[in-house]
Every structure is written in C-alpha cells, then in structure tokens.
PAPA-937940 format. One line per 10 residues: their letters; for each residue y, z, x of N, C-alpha, C, O. Coordinates in nm, 4 decimals, m for minus. Example, Ala and Ser with C-alpha at 12.3 -4.5 7.8 and 13.67 -1.06 7.14 Angstrom:
AS) m0.5690/0.7800/1.3190/m0.4500/0.7800/1.2300/m0.3300/0.7800/1.3200/m0.3319/0.8465/1.4236  m0.2250/0.7080/1.2850/m0.1060/0.7140/1.3670/0.0030/0.7870/1.2900/0.1138/0.8039/1.3409
This chain:
MGTIQVLVDT) 0.0226/4.0808/2.8818/0.1378/4.0708/2.9851/0.2603/4.1767/2.9507/0.3251/4.2550/3.0202  0.2610/4.1418/2.8107/0.3656/4.2292/2.7548/0.3750/4.3624/2.7769/0.4704/4.4339/2.8075  0.2309/4.3895/2.7511/0.1999/4.5599/2.6921/0.2084/4.6069/2.8516/0.2588/4.7191/2.8583  0.1753/4.5557/2.9736/0.1660/4.6230/3.0719/0.3440/4.6439/3.1302/0.3873/4.7441/3.1871  0.4191/4.5242/3.0971/0.5466/4.5344/3.0984/0.5945/4.6731/3.0881/0.6425/4.7489/3.1724  0.5647/4.6887/2.9425/0.5936/4.8127/2.8652/0.5563/4.9122/2.9026/0.6245/5.0067/2.9422  0.4428/4.9042/2.8949/0.4031/5.0410/3.0024/0.4445/5.1002/3.1442/0.4596/5.2171/3.1799  0.4570/4.9864/3.2091/0.5301/5.0175/3.3452/0.6821/5.0652/3.3405/0.7333/5.1455/3.4184  0.7428/5.0020/3.2369/0.8913/5.0330/3.2090/0.9139/5.1448/3.1597/0.9849/5.2248/3.2207  0.8590/5.1747/3.0399/0.8539/5.3030/2.9953/0.7857/5.4354/3.0720/0.8112/5.5504/3.0362
GLRIALQPPK) 0.7122/5.4090/3.1619/0.6309/5.5281/3.2517/0.7507/5.5294/3.3687/0.7685/5.6365/3.4267  0.8344/5.4132/3.4059/0.9396/5.4528/3.5053/1.0844/5.4790/3.4565/1.1713/5.5172/3.5349  1.1027/5.4623/3.3544/1.2270/5.5421/3.3014/1.1817/5.6811/3.2440/1.2765/5.7523/3.2109  1.0684/5.7295/3.2269/1.0168/5.8542/3.2205/1.0176/5.9439/3.3428/1.0525/6.0612/3.3567  0.9686/5.8537/3.4279/0.9466/5.9200/3.5624/1.0763/5.9311/3.6661/1.0807/6.0155/3.7556  1.1561/5.8571/3.6470/1.2524/5.8566/3.7528/1.3956/5.8667/3.6877/1.4196/5.8282/3.5733  1.4767/5.9160/3.7626/1.6353/5.9245/3.7097/1.7037/5.7881/3.7035/1.6549/5.6822/3.7430  1.8134/5.8043/3.6530/1.9136/5.6878/3.6103/1.9217/5.6001/3.7542/1.8814/5.4840/3.7613  1.9716/5.6629/3.8508/2.0325/5.5882/3.9821/1.8919/5.5230/4.0506/1.8692/5.4083/4.0892  1.8211/5.6243/4.0495/1.6473/5.5958/4.1346/1.6263/5.4289/4.0521/1.6311/5.3209/4.1110
LRNLQAVMVL) 1.6048/5.4482/3.9169/1.5682/5.3377/3.8347/1.6486/5.2109/3.8679/1.5922/5.1057/3.8981  1.7712/5.2232/3.8620/1.8686/5.1569/3.9149/1.8561/5.0606/4.0562/1.8803/4.9417/4.0768  1.8266/5.1259/4.1070/1.7964/5.1075/4.2599/1.6540/5.0505/4.3208/1.6322/5.0010/4.4314  1.5726/5.0724/4.2201/1.4325/5.0293/4.1905/1.4107/4.8960/4.1454/1.3189/4.8242/4.1852  1.5161/4.8576/4.0431/1.5258/4.7514/3.9867/1.5749/4.6283/4.0497/1.5266/4.5190/4.0202  1.7033/4.6472/4.1666/1.7770/4.5989/4.2522/1.6440/4.5420/4.3282/1.6180/4.4217/4.3267  1.5568/4.6441/4.3989/1.5082/4.6043/4.5298/1.3833/4.4859/4.4520/1.3537/4.3823/4.5115  1.3097/4.5277/4.2915/1.2426/4.4214/4.2353/1.3136/4.3039/4.2085/1.2478/4.2001/4.2157  1.4459/4.2940/4.1758/1.5284/4.1705/4.1520/1.4968/4.0874/4.2990/1.4616/3.9704/4.2840  1.5070/4.1412/4.4476/1.5110/4.1095/4.5452/1.3602/4.0386/4.5757/1.3369/3.9228/4.6104
LAVLPLFLVL) 1.2821/4.1312/4.5544/1.1550/4.0522/4.5668/1.0866/3.9638/4.5541/1.0055/3.9025/4.6235  1.1547/3.9558/4.3796/1.1044/3.8318/4.2825/1.1641/3.7088/4.3496/1.1143/3.6056/4.3045  1.2525/3.6898/4.4405/1.2743/3.5789/4.5093/1.1899/3.5067/4.5498/1.1890/3.3836/4.5526  1.0849/3.6076/4.5964/1.0070/3.5712/4.7030/0.9008/3.4561/4.6648/0.8704/3.3702/4.7475  0.8483/3.4589/4.5408/0.7745/3.3691/4.4794/0.8356/3.2633/4.4720/0.7875/3.1592/4.5167  0.9819/3.2707/4.4001/1.0244/3.1533/4.3997/1.0627/3.0707/4.4994/1.0791/2.9515/4.4735  1.0835/3.1205/4.6315/1.0704/3.0262/4.7457/0.9287/2.9488/4.8067/0.9272/2.8599/4.8920  0.7783/3.0266/4.7177/0.6485/3.0001/4.7719/0.6899/2.8566/4.6725/0.7367/2.7602/4.7331  0.6768/2.8498/4.5657/0.6649/2.7580/4.4700/0.7730/2.6329/4.4953/0.7579/2.5188/4.4516  0.8590/2.6691/4.5570/0.9755/2.5713/4.5480/0.9541/2.4841/4.7161/1.0232/2.3879/4.7497
SLATGNLFLL) 0.8550/2.5395/4.7933/0.8039/2.5085/4.9022/0.7117/2.3978/4.9089/0.6737/2.3412/5.0114  0.6663/2.3622/4.7406/0.5399/2.2406/4.7434/0.6711/2.1559/4.7268/0.6790/2.0886/4.8295  0.7945/2.1236/4.6321/0.8527/2.0383/4.6215/0.9055/1.9726/4.7712/0.9531/1.8595/4.7816  0.8893/2.0534/4.8664/0.9309/2.0460/4.9993/0.8148/1.9396/5.0742/0.8295/1.8820/5.1820  0.6908/1.9328/4.9782/0.5928/1.8609/5.0770/0.4854/1.9719/5.2024/0.3979/1.9457/5.2849  0.5546/2.0997/5.1553/0.4511/2.2303/5.2395/0.3535/2.2743/5.1132/0.3865/2.3259/5.0064  0.2234/2.2370/5.1605/0.0897/2.2420/5.0538/0.0133/2.3625/5.1090/m0.1059/2.3690/5.0792  0.0660/2.4589/5.1855/0.0124/2.5617/5.2163/m0.0572/2.6830/5.0889/m0.1530/2.7603/5.0879  0.0470/2.6474/4.9958/0.0372/2.7318/4.8960/m0.1231/2.7300/4.8045/m0.1974/2.8222/4.7706  m0.1326/2.5604/4.7834/m0.2488/2.5421/4.7399/m0.3813/2.5692/4.8275/m0.4889/2.5969/4.7746
DWMSLLAGWG) m0.3669/2.5608/4.9351/m0.4457/2.6312/5.0185/m0.5087/2.8004/4.9532/m0.6214/2.8501/4.9515  m0.4343/2.8275/4.9270/m0.4650/2.9990/4.8647/m0.5609/2.9960/4.7427/m0.6513/3.0766/4.7206  m0.5245/2.8861/4.6654/m0.6123/2.8728/4.5390/m0.7505/2.9060/4.5768/m0.8101/2.9945/4.5153  m0.8214/2.8236/4.7003/m0.9408/2.8439/4.6832/m0.9839/2.9590/4.7286/m1.1066/2.9600/4.7387  m0.9214/3.0778/4.7669/m0.9210/3.2525/4.7864/m0.9571/3.3084/4.6603/m1.0488/3.3902/4.6540  m0.8889/3.2692/4.5516/m0.8649/3.3221/4.4480/m1.0176/3.3802/4.3833/m1.1086/3.2981/4.3951  m1.0505/3.4964/4.3247/m1.1880/3.5668/4.3242/m1.2088/3.5080/4.1832/m1.1091/3.4833/4.1153  m1.3531/3.4804/4.1273/m1.3989/3.4208/4.0192/m1.3235/3.5111/3.9409/m1.3034/3.4600/3.8308  m1.2666/3.6383/3.9518/m1.2164/3.7274/3.8259/m1.1329/3.6780/3.7869/m1.1271/3.7134/3.6691  m1.0375/3.5982/3.8122/m0.9424/3.5188/3.7528/m0.9641/3.4183/3.6171/m0.8787/3.3880/3.5337
NWLPSGLEVQ) m1.0821/3.3840/3.6218/m1.1367/3.3018/3.5341/m1.1712/3.4188/3.3914/m1.1920/3.3568/3.2871  m1.1764/3.5227/3.3820/m1.1647/3.6246/3.2921/m1.0777/3.6913/3.2560/m1.0982/3.7880/3.1827  m0.9433/3.6526/3.3033/m0.8241/3.6931/3.2295/m0.7666/3.5937/3.1221/m0.7816/3.4742/3.1480  m0.7154/3.6204/3.0283/m0.6766/3.5089/2.8847/m0.6676/3.4136/2.9473/m0.7729/3.3503/2.9401  m0.5700/3.3500/3.0294/m0.5271/3.2380/3.0984/m0.6334/3.1759/3.1022/m0.6380/3.0706/3.0386  m0.7613/3.2237/3.1827/m0.9016/3.1597/3.2558/m0.9919/3.1320/3.1673/m1.0847/3.0535/3.1866  m0.9664/3.2082/3.0410/m1.0556/3.1936/2.9098/m1.0115/3.0992/2.8019/m1.0761/3.0556/2.7066  m0.8513/3.0710/2.8483/m0.8129/2.9520/2.7808/m0.8407/2.8446/2.8564/m0.9096/2.7543/2.8089  m0.8042/2.8396/2.9522/m0.8778/2.7045/3.0230/m0.9955/2.6617/3.0160/m1.0195/2.5413/3.0241  m1.1098/2.7730/2.9963/m1.2145/2.7415/2.9888/m1.2680/2.6761/2.8661/m1.3497/2.5842/2.8609
AIASNNAWSV) m1.1980/2.7495/2.7502/m1.1846/2.6766/2.5880/m1.1575/2.5509/2.6291/m1.2465/2.4662/2.6214  m1.0370/2.5196/2.6767/m0.9869/2.3648/2.6707/m1.0888/2.2454/2.7144/m1.1204/2.1386/2.6620  m1.1375/2.3335/2.8725/m1.2108/2.2023/2.8956/m1.3604/2.2271/2.8751/m1.4444/2.1878/2.9560  m1.3959/2.3084/2.7391/m1.4898/2.2825/2.7103/m1.5503/2.1474/2.6189/m1.4693/2.0847/2.5507  m1.6644/2.1147/2.6203/m1.7189/1.9892/2.5068/m1.7833/1.9790/2.4231/m1.8545/1.8848/2.3883  m1.7638/2.0885/2.3742/m1.8089/2.1084/2.2376/m1.7516/2.2213/2.1725/m1.6922/2.3099/2.2339  m1.7762/2.2188/1.9917/m1.6764/2.2866/1.9651/m1.7422/2.4528/1.9739/m1.6725/2.5444/2.0175  m1.8557/2.4702/1.9357/m1.9189/2.6041/1.9663/m1.9087/2.6852/2.1295/m1.9262/2.8043/2.1553  m1.8795/2.5893/2.2074/m1.8271/2.6734/2.3264/m1.6537/2.6854/2.3359/m1.6154/2.7668/2.4199  m1.5864/2.6402/2.2879/m1.4851/2.6562/2.2389/m1.4870/2.7468/2.1712/m1.4309/2.8381/2.2317
MLWAAIMVAE) m1.5311/2.7895/2.0435/m1.5357/2.9091/1.9486/m1.5481/3.0455/2.0355/m1.4903/3.1528/2.0178  m1.6266/3.0138/2.1186/m1.6971/3.1135/2.1918/m1.6221/3.1963/2.2774/m1.6312/3.3188/2.2858  m1.5073/3.0813/2.3741/m1.4335/3.1172/2.4706/m1.3117/3.2154/2.3950/m1.2850/3.3344/2.4114  m1.2491/3.1079/2.3028/m1.1239/3.1552/2.2268/m1.1858/3.2763/2.1423/m1.0986/3.3352/2.0785  m1.3080/3.3251/2.1271/m1.3412/3.4991/2.0556/m1.3276/3.5487/2.1642/m1.2463/3.6403/2.1770  m1.4087/3.4993/2.2828/m1.4118/3.6123/2.4062/m1.2767/3.6467/2.4172/m1.2635/3.7690/2.4118  m1.1543/3.5768/2.4327/m1.0381/3.5607/2.4624/m0.9368/3.6458/2.3622/m0.8379/3.7137/2.3895  m0.9817/3.6243/2.2728/m0.9204/3.7159/2.1387/m0.9333/3.8945/2.1687/m0.8524/3.9872/2.1725  m1.0723/3.8812/2.1852/m1.1018/4.0403/2.1990/m1.0903/4.0710/2.2982/m1.1279/4.1879/2.3075  m1.0373/4.0094/2.4445/m0.9984/4.0651/2.5391/m0.8696/4.1153/2.5195/m0.8337/4.2277/2.5546
VLVAVAIGSA) m0.7998/4.0319/2.4632/m0.6698/4.0802/2.4289/m0.6202/4.1972/2.3124/m0.5125/4.2552/2.2992  m0.7207/4.2034/2.2510/m0.6865/4.3003/2.1451/m0.7476/4.4309/2.1877/m0.7131/4.5356/2.1330  m0.8505/4.4276/2.2976/m0.8720/4.5281/2.3656/m0.7593/4.6059/2.4524/m0.7293/4.7252/2.4582  m0.7121/4.4976/2.5135/m0.6023/4.5196/2.5836/m0.4685/4.5949/2.5440/m0.3957/4.6748/2.6030  m0.4669/4.5260/2.3991/m0.3090/4.6090/2.3325/m0.3587/4.7007/2.2679/m0.2934/4.8025/2.2445  m0.4773/4.6855/2.2276/m0.5485/4.8895/2.2084/m0.5063/4.9847/2.2759/m0.4313/5.0776/2.2458  m0.5693/4.9522/2.3905/m0.5424/5.0773/2.5154/m0.3964/5.0373/2.5705/m0.3308/5.1229/2.6299  m0.3577/4.9390/2.5557/m0.1960/4.9585/2.6334/m0.1039/5.0917/2.5002/m0.0271/5.1813/2.5351  m0.1436/5.0626/2.3653/m0.0919/5.1266/2.2436/m0.1382/5.2886/2.2925/m0.0631/5.3860/2.2871  m0.2412/5.2892/2.3273/m0.2914/5.4266/2.3169/m0.1878/5.4588/2.4158/m0.0810/5.5080/2.3792
VLQHQLRNGV) m0.2244/5.4226/2.5939/m0.1522/5.4957/2.6698/0.0303/5.5151/2.6553/0.1003/5.6129/2.6816  0.0662/5.3833/2.6047/0.1990/5.4409/2.5095/0.2286/5.5402/2.4442/0.3456/5.5782/2.4443  0.1397/5.6017/2.3783/0.1542/5.7066/2.2640/0.1377/5.8303/2.3653/0.2101/5.9298/2.3677  0.0300/5.8043/2.4465/0.0682/5.8965/2.5663/0.1673/5.9458/2.6049/0.1985/6.0623/2.5803  0.2614/5.8349/2.6989/0.3775/5.8481/2.6947/0.5000/5.8913/2.6619/0.5983/5.9404/2.7172  0.4584/5.8524/2.5367/0.5582/5.9008/2.4622/0.5354/6.0422/2.3486/0.6048/6.0552/2.2478  0.4310/6.1353/2.3868/0.4003/6.2151/2.3342/0.5015/6.3397/2.3081/0.4875/6.4229/2.2185  0.6172/6.3358/2.4144/0.7286/6.4522/2.4043/0.8428/6.3927/2.3479/0.9510/6.4496/2.3330  0.8115/6.2566/2.3113/0.9277/6.2055/2.2432/1.0394/6.1418/2.3816/1.0288/6.1724/2.5004  1.1628/6.0295/2.3080/1.2319/6.0153/2.4006/1.3388/6.1052/2.4258/1.3955/6.1542/2.3282
VAAGVRETVA) 1.3779/6.1368/2.5472/1.4985/6.1835/2.6018/1.5841/6.0831/2.6699/1.5497/6.0095/2.7623  1.7239/6.0911/2.6003/1.8215/5.9851/2.6473/1.8984/6.0476/2.7554/1.9551/6.1566/2.7635  1.8839/5.9405/2.8429/1.9574/6.0067/2.9940/2.0091/5.9415/3.0804/2.0068/5.9569/3.2025  2.0778/5.8347/2.9923/2.2112/5.7704/3.0397/2.2926/5.8334/3.0713/2.2904/5.9559/3.0826  2.4133/5.7334/3.0992/2.5458/5.7895/3.1599/2.6100/5.8149/3.0084/2.6858/5.9117/3.0144  2.6052/5.7732/2.9096/2.6607/5.7965/2.8101/2.6031/5.9159/2.7197/2.6688/5.9797/2.6375  2.4693/5.9335/2.7503/2.4263/6.0400/2.6912/2.4491/6.1623/2.7360/2.4680/6.2567/2.6593  2.4497/6.1746/2.8835/2.4894/6.2976/2.9870/2.6055/6.3405/2.9360/2.5915/6.4588/2.9048  2.6989/6.3069/2.9154/2.8354/6.3316/2.9055/2.8594/6.4682/2.8204/2.8157/6.4829/2.7062  2.9059/6.5290/2.8642/2.9255/6.6660/2.7312/3.0770/6.6056/2.7037/3.1567/6.5635/2.7875
RRRRPERHAA) 3.0933/6.6154/2.5470/3.1771/6.5548/2.4476/3.2586/6.6952/2.4003/3.1948/6.7896/2.3535  3.3750/6.6993/2.4134/3.4650/6.7900/2.3588/3.4839/6.7614/2.2106/3.4970/6.6454/2.1715  3.4854/6.8609/2.1310/3.5237/6.8668/2.0054/3.6600/6.8636/1.9757/3.7285/6.9590/2.0128  3.7240/6.7488/1.9009/3.8694/6.7533/1.8937/3.8949/6.8553/1.8004/3.8021/6.9263/1.7617  3.9904/6.8682/1.7668/4.0597/6.9481/1.6681/4.1030/6.9092/1.5795/4.2035/6.8405/1.5977  4.0546/6.9289/1.4312/4.0681/6.8214/1.3367/4.2420/6.8463/1.2695/4.3016/6.9523/1.2502  4.2861/6.7079/1.2470/4.4174/6.6972/1.1949/4.4052/6.6831/1.0892/4.2972/6.6502/1.0403  4.5277/6.7065/1.0102/4.5343/6.6583/0.8899/4.6446/6.5380/0.9045/4.7293/6.5333/0.9938  4.6269/6.4370/0.7950/4.7084/6.3444/0.7987/4.8357/6.3707/0.7529/4.9133/6.2879/0.8008  4.8891/6.4475/0.6832/4.9994/6.4946/0.6657/5.0831/6.5333/0.7616/5.2052/6.5184/0.7561
SKFPTKCGNP) 4.9985/6.6036/0.8874/5.0273/6.7069/0.9952/5.1266/6.6160/1.1239/5.1805/6.6732/1.2186  5.1323/6.4722/1.0993/5.1589/6.3503/1.1610/5.3416/6.3598/1.1398/5.4211/6.3360/1.2307  5.3744/6.3947/1.0176/5.4863/6.3611/0.9673/5.5863/6.5013/0.9193/5.5588/6.5575/0.8132  5.6993/6.5501/1.0031/5.7636/6.6700/0.9822/5.7910/6.6951/0.8312/5.8594/6.6094/0.7754  5.7488/6.7969/0.7595/5.7980/6.8342/0.6217/5.9091/6.9512/0.6447/5.9634/6.9888/0.7486  5.9225/6.9926/0.5168/6.0063/7.1239/0.5025/5.8896/7.2221/0.3671/5.9087/7.3271/0.3057  5.8074/7.1522/0.3678/5.7402/7.2232/0.2301/5.6805/7.3781/0.2339/5.6238/7.4286/0.1371  5.6973/7.4313/0.3336/5.6326/7.5485/0.3949/5.4766/7.5574/0.3593/5.4252/7.6662/0.3854  5.4056/7.4735/0.3117/5.2481/7.4964/0.2802/5.1823/7.4652/0.4124/5.2083/7.3631/0.4760  5.0995/7.5536/0.4499/5.0391/7.5288/0.5708/4.9118/7.4258/0.5576/4.8548/7.3752/0.6543
AFGCAAPRTT) 4.8764/7.4034/0.4134/4.7779/7.3082/0.3839/4.7939/7.1833/0.4199/4.7061/7.0985/0.4358  4.9392/7.1701/0.4363/4.9626/7.0334/0.4753/5.0288/7.0031/0.6293/5.0927/6.9026/0.6605  5.0015/7.0976/0.7003/5.0774/7.0668/0.8073/5.2197/7.1775/0.8054/5.2741/7.2130/0.9100  5.2465/7.2035/0.7254/5.3728/7.2550/0.7394/5.3737/7.4201/0.7859/5.2789/7.4936/0.7586  5.4866/7.4639/0.8552/5.4895/7.5930/0.8758/5.5171/7.6891/0.7839/5.5573/7.6460/0.6758  5.5061/7.8183/0.7966/5.4733/7.9208/0.7183/5.6581/7.9121/0.5860/5.7625/7.8728/0.6381  5.6576/7.9357/0.4993/5.7865/7.9090/0.4161/5.9067/7.9874/0.4769/5.8781/8.1058/0.4950  6.0251/7.9559/0.5107/6.1075/8.0032/0.5469/6.1958/8.1246/0.4922/6.2371/8.1050/0.3778  6.2257/8.2213/0.5385/6.2898/8.3077/0.4649/6.4211/8.3731/0.5041/6.4219/8.4069/0.6225  6.5299/8.3995/0.4385/6.6687/8.3519/0.4959/6.6801/8.5248/0.4748/6.6555/8.5799/0.3675
PA) 6.7188/8.5904/0.5888/6.7911/8.7019/0.6007/6.8828/8.7386/0.4836/6.9616/8.6610/0.4296  6.8597/8.8840/0.4470/6.9318/8.9125/0.3486/7.0651/8.9937/0.3972/7.1484/9.0305/0.3144
C-alpha cells in the first residue's frame, strides 16, 4: 500500500501544478470522510455495510491481507509456510515493480515547484562590517570615503 501511495503522490506532483494539487488534496480530504461515515453506521445498528461483504470478489483473498488471513486460519505448519511464502513473494514483486515505476517517474530528476522555490531572489549587495560605523580613515576597503584633500 505504501508503494502505491508513493507512486501516486510522485506522479501527481510531477503532473500537476501546485495550486491544482492543493485543490485535489482538498477534494480527497472531503471524500475520505465518506468511508468513515460507513464504518460509524455500524455503531448505530445499521448493518447494510455487512451485506456488501458477500459481494466482494474472490480476488481479495489473493491480496497480502487475504493471504495473511489464510495463513492464520490454516491448520498445519506446511500450509502456514506456503501462504506466508506466497504473501512475501507477492509483496516483493509489488515493491520491485513500484521501484521500477518510481525510477521511471523520476528519470528527469525532481524539479522544485513550491512557493519558496519559484520566487526570484535578488542578490543583496555585500556590506562590510566596518561600513556601519562612520570613520575618517579614508580607506575605501573599510567603508570610508576617499582621503580628503585640503584646498591649497
């Protein structure tokens, strides 16, 4: 799941401008509340969510979490090791594919596109520490004016 999050986040950061990305994140936050309401509905005695469980396809049993449940529910050590080995292999394949896709996404490098990175910075003029204090030395290296000459 973490691999999918990294791939989606990186792909969106590369494809979208920062204002559009912020808008998309705001919409996702609003949509993330809907599953929370579904789960909270179980506490009120509304069990329609449990009726959906029978509609899930068999492919859910082959996800890492489904393989883990099958390993825990096994009745002998051989089947536990078999289900655990399948789960580990599936996770390793998913991470390898995710790593390859991430390397492809970042093949041109990461471009800074945030607010701080896009501001044109002006170079400040260099100031010497001695230039803060007026002196009569006549040395321009110390921030003093050229030597005064008295009219003859």
